[in-house]
DOKELUM-167367 format. One record per residue: residue in one letter; x negated, z, y of N, C-alpha, C, O, CB in turn. Coordinates in steps of 0.2 Angstrom, whole numbers, padded with zeros to 4 digits, always signed. Glycine has a CB too. Layout:
BEGIN
AXZYXZYXZYXZYXZY
...
// end
This chain:
BEGIN
X-0020+0158+0884-0020+0153+0879-0022+0155+0872-0027+0159+0872-0025+0147+0882
X-0019+0152+0867-0021+0154+0860-0023+0147+0857-0020+0142+0857-0014+0156+0857
X-0029+0147+0855-0032+0142+0851-0031+0143+0844-0032+0149+0841-0040+0141+0853
X-0029+0138+0840-0028+0138+0833-0033+0134+0829-0034+0128+0831-0021+0136+0832
X-0035+0136+0824-0039+0133+0819-0037+0134+0812-0035+0140+0810-0047+0135+0820
X-0037+0129+0808-0035+0130+0801-0040+0132+0796-0046+0129+0797-0031+0124+0798
X-0040+0136+0792-0044+0138+0786-0041+0140+0780-0035+0138+0779-0049+0143+0788
X-0044+0143+0775-0041+0144+0769-0043+0151+0767-0048+0154+0769-0043+0139+0763
X-0038+0154+0762-0040+0160+0759-0039+0158+0751-0035+0155+0749-0035+0166+0761
X-0044+0161+0747-0045+0159+0740-0041+0164+0736-0042+0170+0737-0052+0158+0738
X-0037+0162+0732-0034+0166+0727-0035+0163+0720-0032+0158+0718-0026+0167+0728
X-0041+0165+0717-0043+0162+0711-0046+0155+0713-0051+0155+0718-0038+0160+0706
X-0044+0150+0711-0047+0143+0713-0042+0140+0718-0043+0134+0720-0048+0138+0707
X-0036+0143+0719-0031+0140+0724-0033+0142+0731-0035+0148+0732-0024+0143+0722
X-0033+0137+0735-0035+0138+0742-0028+0138+0746-0024+0133+0746-0039+0132+0745
X-0026+0144+0749-0020+0145+0753-0022+0144+0760-0026+0147+0763-0017+0151+0751
X-0018+0140+0764-0019+0139+0771-0019+0145+0775-0014+0150+0774-0014+0134+0774
X-0023+0146+0780-0023+0152+0784-0024+0149+0791-0028+0144+0793-0029+0157+0783
X-0020+0152+0796-0020+0150+0803-0024+0155+0807-0022+0161+0807-0013+0149+0806
X-0030+0153+0810-0034+0157+0814-0032+0156+0821-0033+0151+0824-0042+0155+0813
X-0029+0161+0824-0027+0161+0831-0032+0165+0835-0033+0171+0834-0020+0164+0831
X-0034+0162+0840-0039+0166+0845-0036+0166+0852-0035+0161+0855-0046+0162+0845
X-0036+0172+0855-0033+0173+0861-0038+0176+0866-0041+0182+0864-0027+0176+0861
X-0040+0174+0871-0044+0177+0876-0040+0180+0882-0036+0176+0885-0050+0172+0879
X-0040+0186+0883-0035+0189+0888-0039+0195+0892-0044+0197+0889-0029+0192+0884
X-0037+0197+0897-0040+0202+0901-0040+0209+0897-0035+0210+0893-0036+0203+0908
X-0045+0212+0898-0046+0219+0894-0053+0220+0893-0058+0217+0895-0042+0218+0888
X-0054+0225+0889-0061+0227+0888-0065+0222+0884-0062+0219+0879-0061+0234+0884
X-0071+0220+0886-0075+0215+0882-0076+0217+0875-0078+0222+0873-0081+0214+0886
X-0075+0212+0871-0076+0213+0863-0072+0208+0859-0067+0205+0862-0075+0220+0862
X-0073+0208+0853-0069+0204+0848-0065+0209+0843-0069+0213+0840-0073+0199+0845
X-0059+0208+0842-0056+0212+0837-0052+0207+0832-0049+0202+0834-0050+0217+0840
X-0053+0208+0826-0050+0204+0820-0045+0207+0817-0046+0213+0814-0056+0201+0816
X-0039+0204+0816-0033+0207+0813-0031+0202+0808-0032+0196+0808-0028+0210+0818
X-0027+0205+0803-0024+0200+0798-0026+0202+0791-0027+0197+0787-0025+0193+0800
X-0028+0208+0789-0030+0210+0783-0037+0207+0781-0038+0205+0776-0025+0208+0777
X-0042+0208+0786-0049+0206+0784-0052+0211+0780-0051+0217+0781-0053+0204+0790
X-0057+0208+0775-0061+0213+0772-0068+0214+0776-0068+0212+0782-0063+0210+0765
X-0072+0218+0773-0078+0220+0777-0082+0213+0779-0085+0213+0785-0083+0224+0772
X-0083+0208+0775-0087+0202+0777-0083+0199+0783-0087+0196+0787-0087+0198+0771
X-0077+0199+0783-0073+0195+0788-0074+0199+0795-0075+0197+0800-0066+0194+0787
X-0074+0206+0794-0074+0210+0800-0081+0210+0803-0082+0210+0809-0073+0218+0798
X-0086+0209+0799-0093+0208+0801-0094+0201+0805-0099+0200+0808-0098+0208+0796
X-0089+0197+0804-0089+0190+0808-0090+0191+0815-0093+0187+0819-0083+0186+0806
X-0088+0196+0818-0088+0198+0825-0095+0197+0828-0097+0194+0833-0085+0205+0827
X-0100+0200+0824-0107+0201+0826-0110+0194+0825-0114+0191+0830-0111+0206+0822
X-0109+0190+0820-0112+0184+0818-0109+0179+0823-0113+0175+0826-0110+0182+0811
X-0103+0179+0825-0100+0174+0829-0102+0175+0836-0104+0170+0840-0092+0175+0830
X-0103+0181+0839-0105+0182+0846-0113+0180+0846-0114+0177+0851-0105+0190+0847
X-0117+0182+0841-0124+0180+0841-0124+0172+0841-0128+0169+0845-0128+0183+0836
X-0121+0169+0837-0121+0161+0836-0118+0158+0843-0121+0153+0845-0117+0159+0830
X-0113+0161+0846-0111+0158+0852-0116+0158+0857-0117+0153+0861-0104+0161+0854
X-0119+0164+0858-0125+0165+0863-0131+0160+0861-0133+0157+0866-0127+0172+0863
X-0132+0160+0855-0138+0155+0853-0137+0148+0855-0141+0144+0855-0140+0156+0846
X-0130+0146+0855-0128+0139+0856-0128+0138+0864-0126+0132+0865-0122+0138+0853
X-0130+0143+0868-0130+0141+0875-0123+0143+0878-0122+0141+0884-0131+0134+0876
X-0119+0146+0875-0112+0148+0878-0112+0156+0880-0115+0160+0876-0106+0146+0874
X-0109+0158+0885-0108+0165+0886-0101+0168+0884-0096+0164+0885-0109+0166+0894
X-0102+0173+0881-0095+0177+0879-0091+0179+0885-0094+0181+0890-0097+0183+0875
X-0085+0177+0885-0081+0179+0891-0081+0187+0892-0080+0190+0887-0074+0176+0891
X-0081+0189+0899-0080+0196+0900-0073+0199+0899-0070+0202+0903-0083+0198+0907
X-0070+0197+0894-0063+0198+0892-0062+0200+0885-0067+0200+0881-0058+0192+0894
X-0056+0202+0883-0055+0204+0876-0053+0198+0872-0049+0194+0874-0049+0209+0876
X-0056+0197+0866-0055+0192+0862-0051+0195+0856-0054+0199+0852-0061+0188+0860
X-0045+0192+0854-0041+0194+0848-0041+0189+0844-0039+0183+0845-0034+0197+0850
X-0043+0190+0837-0042+0185+0832-0037+0187+0827-0038+0193+0824-0049+0184+0829
X-0032+0183+0826-0027+0185+0821-0027+0180+0815-0027+0174+0816-0020+0185+0824
X-0028+0182+0809-0028+0178+0803-0021+0178+0800-0019+0183+0796-0034+0180+0798
X-0017+0173+0801-0011+0173+0798-0010+0168+0792-0013+0163+0791-0006+0170+0804
X-0006+0170+0787-0001+0176+0787-0005+0183+0786-0010+0183+0783+0004+0175+0781
X-0002+0188+0790-0005+0194+0790-0005+0198+0784-0009+0203+0783-0002+0198+0796
X-0001+0196+0779+0000+0200+0773-0004+0197+0767-0004+0200+0762+0007+0201+0771
X-0008+0192+0769-0013+0189+0764-0020+0191+0765-0023+0191+0770-0012+0181+0764
X-0023+0195+0760-0030+0197+0760-0034+0192+0762-0034+0186+0759-0032+0201+0754
X-0039+0193+0766-0044+0188+0768-0051+0191+0766-0053+0196+0768-0044+0186+0776
X-0054+0187+0762-0061+0189+0759-0066+0183+0760-0064+0178+0760-0060+0191+0752
X-0072+0185+0762-0078+0181+0762-0080+0179+0769-0077+0181+0774-0076+0174+0759
X-0086+0176+0769-0089+0175+0776-0088+0168+0778-0090+0166+0784-0097+0175+0775
X-0083+0164+0775-0082+0157+0777-0077+0157+0783-0076+0152+0786-0079+0153+0771
X-0075+0163+0785-0071+0163+0791-0075+0163+0798-0072+0162+0803-0067+0169+0791
X-0082+0163+0797-0086+0163+0803-0085+0157+0807-0083+0158+0813-0093+0164+0801
X-0085+0151+0804-0085+0145+0808-0078+0144+0811-0078+0142+0817-0087+0139+0803
X-0072+0145+0807-0066+0144+0811-0065+0148+0817-0062+0146+0822-0060+0145+0806
X-0067+0155+0816-0067+0159+0822-0071+0157+0828-0068+0157+0833-0069+0166+0820
X-0077+0155+0826-0081+0152+0832-0078+0146+0835-0079+0146+0841-0088+0151+0829
X-0076+0141+0831-0073+0135+0834-0067+0137+0838-0065+0134+0843-0072+0130+0829
X-0063+0142+0836-0057+0144+0839-0059+0147+0846-0055+0145+0851-0053+0149+0835
X-0064+0151+0846-0066+0154+0852-0069+0148+0857-0068+0149+0863-0072+0159+0851
X-0073+0144+0854-0075+0138+0858-0070+0134+0861-0070+0132+0867-0080+0134+0854
X-0065+0133+0857-0059+0129+0860-0055+0133+0865-0053+0130+0870-0054+0128+0854
X-0055+0140+0865-0051+0144+0870-0055+0144+0876-0053+0145+0881-0051+0151+0867
X-0062+0143+0875-0066+0143+0881-0067+0136+0884-0070+0136+0890-0073+0146+0880
X-0065+0131+0881-0065+0124+0884-0071+0121+0882-0073+0116+0885-0064+0124+0891
X-0075+0124+0877-0082+0121+0875-0081+0115+0871-0085+0110+0871-0086+0126+0872
X-0075+0115+0867-0073+0109+0863-0066+0108+0864-0062+0112+0865-0075+0110+0856
X-0064+0101+0864-0057+0100+0865-0052+0103+0859-0054+0102+0853-0055+0092+0865
X-0047+0107+0861-0043+0110+0856-0040+0105+0851-0039+0107+0845-0038+0115+0859
X-0038+0099+0854-0034+0095+0850-0039+0091+0845-0037+0088+0840-0031+0090+0854
X-0045+0091+0846-0050+0088+0842-0051+0091+0835-0052+0088+0830-0057+0088+0845
X-0050+0098+0835-0050+0101+0828-0044+0103+0825-0043+0106+0820-0054+0108+0829
X-0038+0101+0828-0032+0102+0826-0030+0099+0819-0026+0101+0815-0027+0100+0831
X-0034+0093+0818-0032+0090+0811-0037+0091+0806-0038+0087+0801-0032+0082+0813
X-0041+0097+0807-0046+0099+0802-0045+0105+0799-0042+0110+0802-0053+0098+0805
X-0047+0106+0793-0048+0113+0790-0055+0115+0790-0059+0110+0789-0045+0113+0782
X-0056+0121+0792-0063+0123+0793-0065+0129+0789-0062+0133+0788-0064+0125+0801
X-0072+0129+0787-0075+0134+0783-0082+0134+0784-0085+0128+0784-0072+0135+0776
X-0085+0140+0784-0093+0140+0785-0095+0146+0787-0092+0150+0791-0095+0134+0789
X-0101+0148+0785-0104+0155+0787-0109+0153+0793-0112+0148+0793-0107+0158+0781
X-0110+0158+0798-0114+0157+0803-0120+0161+0803-0120+0167+0801-0111+0158+0810
X-0126+0158+0804-0132+0162+0805-0132+0164+0813-0129+0162+0817-0139+0158+0804
X-0137+0169+0814-0137+0172+0821-0139+0167+0826-0138+0167+0832-0141+0178+0821
X-0143+0161+0824-0146+0156+0828-0141+0150+0829-0143+0145+0832-0152+0154+0825
X-0135+0151+0826-0130+0146+0827-0130+0141+0821-0126+0136+0821-0131+0142+0833
X-0134+0141+0817-0134+0137+0811-0128+0139+0806-0126+0144+0806-0141+0137+0807
X-0126+0133+0803-0120+0134+0798-0123+0134+0791-0126+0129+0789-0115+0129+0799
X-0122+0139+0787-0125+0140+0780-0119+0139+0775-0113+0139+0777-0128+0147+0779
X-0121+0137+0769-0117+0135+0764-0112+0141+0762-0114+0147+0762-0120+0132+0758
X-0106+0139+0759-0102+0144+0757-0099+0142+0750-0100+0136+0748-0096+0146+0762
X-0096+0146+0746-0093+0144+0740-0085+0141+0741-0082+0143+0746-0093+0149+0735
X-0083+0138+0736-0076+0136+0737-0074+0130+0741-0069+0129+0743-0072+0141+0739
X-0079+0126+0743-0078+0120+0747-0074+0115+0744-0070+0112+0747-0085+0117+0749
X-0075+0113+0737-0071+0108+0734-0064+0110+0734-0060+0106+0736-0074+0107+0727
X-0062+0116+0732-0055+0118+0732-0052+0117+0739-0046+0115+0740-0054+0125+0729
X-0056+0119+0744-0054+0119+0751-0053+0112+0753-0048+0110+0756-0059+0122+0755
X-0057+0107+0751-0056+0100+0753-0050+0097+0749-0047+0093+0753-0063+0096+0751
X-0049+0099+0743-0043+0096+0740-0037+0099+0743-0032+0095+0744-0043+0098+0732
X-0037+0105+0745-0031+0108+0749-0030+0105+0755-0024+0103+0757-0032+0116+0750
X-0035+0104+0759-0035+0100+0765-0032+0093+0765-0028+0091+0768-0042+0100+0769
X-0035+0090+0759-0032+0083+0758-0025+0082+0757-0022+0078+0759-0037+0080+0753
X-0023+0087+0753-0016+0087+0751-0011+0088+0757-0005+0087+0757-0014+0093+0746
X-0014+0091+0762-0010+0093+0768-0011+0087+0774-0009+0087+0779-0012+0099+0771
X-0015+0082+0772-0017+0077+0776-0022+0079+0782-0022+0076+0787-0010+0074+0780
X-0026+0083+0780-0031+0086+0785-0038+0084+0783-0039+0082+0777-0031+0093+0786
X-0042+0083+0788-0050+0083+0787-0053+0089+0786-0049+0094+0785-0053+0079+0793
X-0059+0089+0785-0063+0096+0783-0069+0096+0788-0073+0091+0788-0065+0096+0776
X-0070+0102+0790-0077+0103+0794-0080+0109+0789-0077+0114+0788-0076+0106+0801
X-0086+0108+0787-0090+0112+0783-0097+0112+0784-0099+0108+0788-0088+0110+0775
X-0101+0116+0781-0108+0116+0781-0111+0109+0779-0108+0106+0774-0112+0122+0778
X-0117+0107+0781-0120+0101+0779-0122+0101+0772-0121+0096+0768-0126+0099+0783
X-0124+0107+0769-0126+0107+0762-0120+0106+0758-0121+0105+0752-0129+0114+0761
X-0114+0108+0760-0108+0107+0756-0104+0101+0756-0100+0099+0753-0103+0113+0758
X-0107+0096+0761-0103+0090+0762-0103+0086+0756-0097+0083+0755-0107+0086+0767
X-0108+0085+0752-0108+0081+0746-0103+0083+0741-0100+0079+0738-0115+0080+0743
X-0102+0090+0741-0097+0093+0736-0090+0091+0739-0086+0089+0735-0098+0100+0735
X-0089+0092+0745-0082+0091+0748-0080+0083+0747-0074+0082+0747-0082+0093+0755
X-0085+0079+0748-0084+0072+0748-0080+0070+0741-0077+0064+0741-0090+0068+0749
X-0081+0074+0736-0078+0072+0729-0070+0072+0730-0067+0069+0726-0080+0076+0724
X-0067+0076+0735-0060+0077+0735-0056+0070+0736-0051+0069+0733-0058+0082+0741
X-0059+0066+0741-0055+0060+0742-0060+0055+0746-0064+0057+0751-0049+0061+0746
X-0061+0049+0744-0065+0044+0747-0063+0042+0754-0067+0040+0758-0066+0038+0743
X-0057+0043+0756-0054+0042+0763-0054+0048+0767-0052+0047+0773-0048+0038+0762
X-0055+0053+0765-0054+0059+0769-0060+0060+0774-0066+0059+0773-0055+0066+0764
X-0058+0062+0780-0063+0063+0785-0066+0070+0784-0063+0075+0784-0059+0063+0792
X-0073+0070+0784-0077+0076+0783-0082+0076+0788-0086+0071+0789-0080+0076+0776
X-0083+0082+0792-0088+0083+0796-0092+0089+0793-0090+0094+0794-0085+0085+0804
X-0098+0087+0791-0103+0092+0788-0109+0093+0793-0113+0089+0793-0105+0089+0781
X-0108+0098+0796-0113+0100+0802-0118+0105+0800-0117+0109+0796-0109+0101+0808
X-0124+0105+0803-0129+0110+0802-0129+0116+0807-0132+0121+0806-0136+0107+0802
X-0125+0115+0813-0125+0120+0818-0119+0119+0822-0115+0114+0822-0131+0119+0823
X-0117+0124+0826-0112+0124+0831-0113+0118+0836-0108+0115+0838-0111+0131+0834
X-0119+0118+0838-0120+0113+0843-0119+0106+0841-0116+0102+0845-0128+0113+0846
X-0121+0104+0835-0119+0098+0832-0112+0096+0832-0110+0091+0833-0122+0097+0824
X-0108+0101+0830-0100+0100+0830-0098+0099+0837-0094+0094+0838-0097+0106+0827
X-0100+0103+0842-0098+0102+0849-0100+0095+0851-0096+0092+0855-0101+0107+0854
X-0106+0093+0850-0108+0086+0852-0104+0081+0849-0103+0075+0851-0116+0085+0851
X-0103+0082+0842-0099+0077+0838-0092+0076+0842-0090+0070+0843-0098+0079+0831
X-0089+0081+0844-0082+0080+0846-0082+0078+0854-0077+0076+0857-0078+0087+0846
X-0088+0079+0857-0089+0076+0864-0091+0069+0864-0090+0066+0869-0094+0081+0867
X-0093+0067+0858-0095+0060+0857-0102+0058+0859-0104+0052+0859-0090+0056+0862
X-0106+0063+0860-0113+0062+0861-0117+0062+0855-0123+0060+0855-0116+0068+0866
X-0115+0064+0849-0118+0064+0843-0113+0063+0837-0108+0067+0837-0122+0070+0842
X-0114+0058+0833-0110+0056+0828-0112+0059+0821-0118+0057+0819-0108+0048+0827
X-0108+0063+0818-0110+0065+0811-0107+0061+0806-0101+0060+0806-0108+0073+0810
X-0111+0057+0802-0109+0053+0797-0106+0056+0791-0108+0062+0790-0114+0048+0795
X-0101+0053+0788-0097+0056+0782-0102+0057+0776-0106+0052+0775-0091+0052+0780
X-0103+0062+0773-0107+0063+0767-0105+0059+0761-0099+0058+0761-0108+0070+0765
X-0109+0057+0757-0108+0054+0751-0107+0059+0745-0111+0064+0745-0113+0049+0749
X-0103+0058+0740-0102+0062+0735-0108+0063+0731-0112+0058+0730-0096+0060+0730
X-0110+0069+0729-0117+0070+0725-0116+0077+0722-0113+0081+0724-0123+0070+0730
X-0120+0077+0717-0121+0083+0713-0127+0087+0715-0132+0084+0716-0121+0082+0705
X-0126+0094+0717-0131+0098+0720-0137+0098+0715-0136+0099+0709-0129+0105+0721
X-0143+0096+0717-0149+0097+0713-0151+0104+0710-0150+0108+0714-0155+0094+0716
X-0152+0104+0704-0154+0111+0701-0161+0113+0703-0166+0108+0703-0153+0111+0694
X-0163+0119+0704-0170+0121+0705-0174+0120+0699-0171+0120+0694-0170+0129+0707
X-0180+0119+0700-0185+0118+0695-0187+0124+0691-0188+0123+0685-0191+0115+0698
X-0186+0130+0693-0188+0136+0690-0182+0139+0687-0182+0145+0688-0192+0140+0694
X-0178+0136+0683-0172+0139+0680-0175+0143+0674-0179+0141+0671-0167+0134+0678
X-0171+0149+0673-0173+0153+0667-0172+0149+0660-0168+0145+0660-0169+0159+0667
X-0176+0151+0655-0175+0147+0649-0173+0152+0643-0175+0158+0643-0182+0145+0647
X-0168+0150+0640-0165+0154+0634-0170+0156+0629-0169+0161+0626-0159+0150+0631
X-0175+0152+0629-0180+0153+0624-0184+0160+0625-0187+0163+0621-0186+0148+0623
X-0183+0162+0632-0187+0168+0634-0183+0174+0632-0185+0180+0632-0188+0168+0641
X-0176+0173+0629-0172+0179+0628-0173+0180+0620-0172+0176+0616-0164+0178+0629
X-0174+0187+0619-0175+0189+0612-0169+0192+0609-0165+0196+0612-0181+0194+0611
X-0167+0190+0603-0160+0192+0600-0154+0188+0604-0155+0183+0606-0160+0200+0601
X-0149+0192+0604-0142+0189+0607-0141+0182+0604-0139+0178+0608-0143+0189+0615
X-0141+0182+0598-0140+0175+0594-0133+0172+0596-0132+0167+0598-0141+0176+0587
X-0128+0177+0595-0121+0174+0596-0120+0172+0604-0117+0167+0605-0116+0180+0594
X-0122+0176+0608-0122+0175+0615-0125+0168+0617-0122+0164+0621-0124+0181+0620
X-0131+0167+0615-0135+0161+0616-0131+0155+0613-0131+0150+0616-0142+0162+0614
X-0128+0156+0607-0125+0150+0604-0119+0148+0608-0117+0143+0609-0123+0152+0597
X-0115+0154+0611-0109+0152+0615-0111+0148+0621-0108+0144+0624-0106+0159+0617
X-0117+0150+0624-0120+0147+0630-0122+0140+0629-0120+0135+0633-0126+0150+0633
X-0125+0138+0623-0127+0132+0621-0121+0127+0620-0121+0121+0622-0131+0132+0615
X-0115+0130+0617-0109+0126+0616-0106+0124+0622-0104+0119+0623-0105+0130+0611
X-0105+0129+0627-0102+0128+0633-0106+0123+0637-0103+0118+0640-0102+0135+0637
X-0113+0123+0637-0117+0118+0641-0116+0111+0638-0116+0107+0642-0124+0121+0641
X-0116+0111+0631-0116+0104+0628-0109+0101+0629-0109+0095+0630-0117+0105+0621
X-0104+0105+0630-0097+0102+0631-0095+0102+0638-0089+0099+0640-0092+0106+0627
X-0099+0105+0642-0097+0105+0649-0091+0110+0651-0087+0108+0655-0095+0098+0652
X-0091+0115+0647-0085+0120+0648-0087+0125+0652-0093+0127+0654-0084+0123+0641
X-0082+0129+0655-0083+0135+0659-0084+0141+0655-0082+0141+0649-0077+0136+0664
X-0087+0146+0658-0088+0153+0655-0085+0158+0659-0086+0158+0665-0096+0154+0653
X-0082+0163+0656-0080+0169+0659-0084+0175+0657-0084+0177+0651-0072+0170+0658
X-0088+0177+0662-0092+0183+0660-0089+0189+0662-0087+0191+0667-0099+0182+0664
X-0088+0194+0657-0085+0200+0657-0090+0206+0657-0088+0212+0658-0080+0201+0652
// end
């Protein structure tokens, strides 16, 4: 059986759809990831296995192959952890495969099964919405994703167990409300920088106008 989960690959701010295919088959126990993954994606094997174990599931004594399609598109970042884990859980029958078929998924996993925040959630949410899909993302990123569309289905979870319980119907994860992430209180102050008059002036103008900056 091949379980499929949708996620994205980022090219600049563009979110391109990626099909995560997970197959459990007879063979030497372990996980192999193919489809042009970078180092962070390749390391997903260890995080996914640890998170699955911490969530109370046993890895099958079989070979797990993960294909990230299209295979000629480079895959970068840690946000592939969650789609790979959910694909494996679907292949093992821990969650219904059809339950996650209408979602785009992204998120990084901790070794204890917690889902940690990732970058690019808003472009991913906008891409998912354009395809008529919902979004599964880390709880910390939920308020950001909610800006994409007020009617879009968003499941912002804190752990793999929460997602499993949500789709089993034993725990309902409410849709997050749009919000701006609060800034930390101990931000650096430009007054502490000596000199660099032109650079500081450029930062002040960009901040005042709400403009972006490209740092070279």
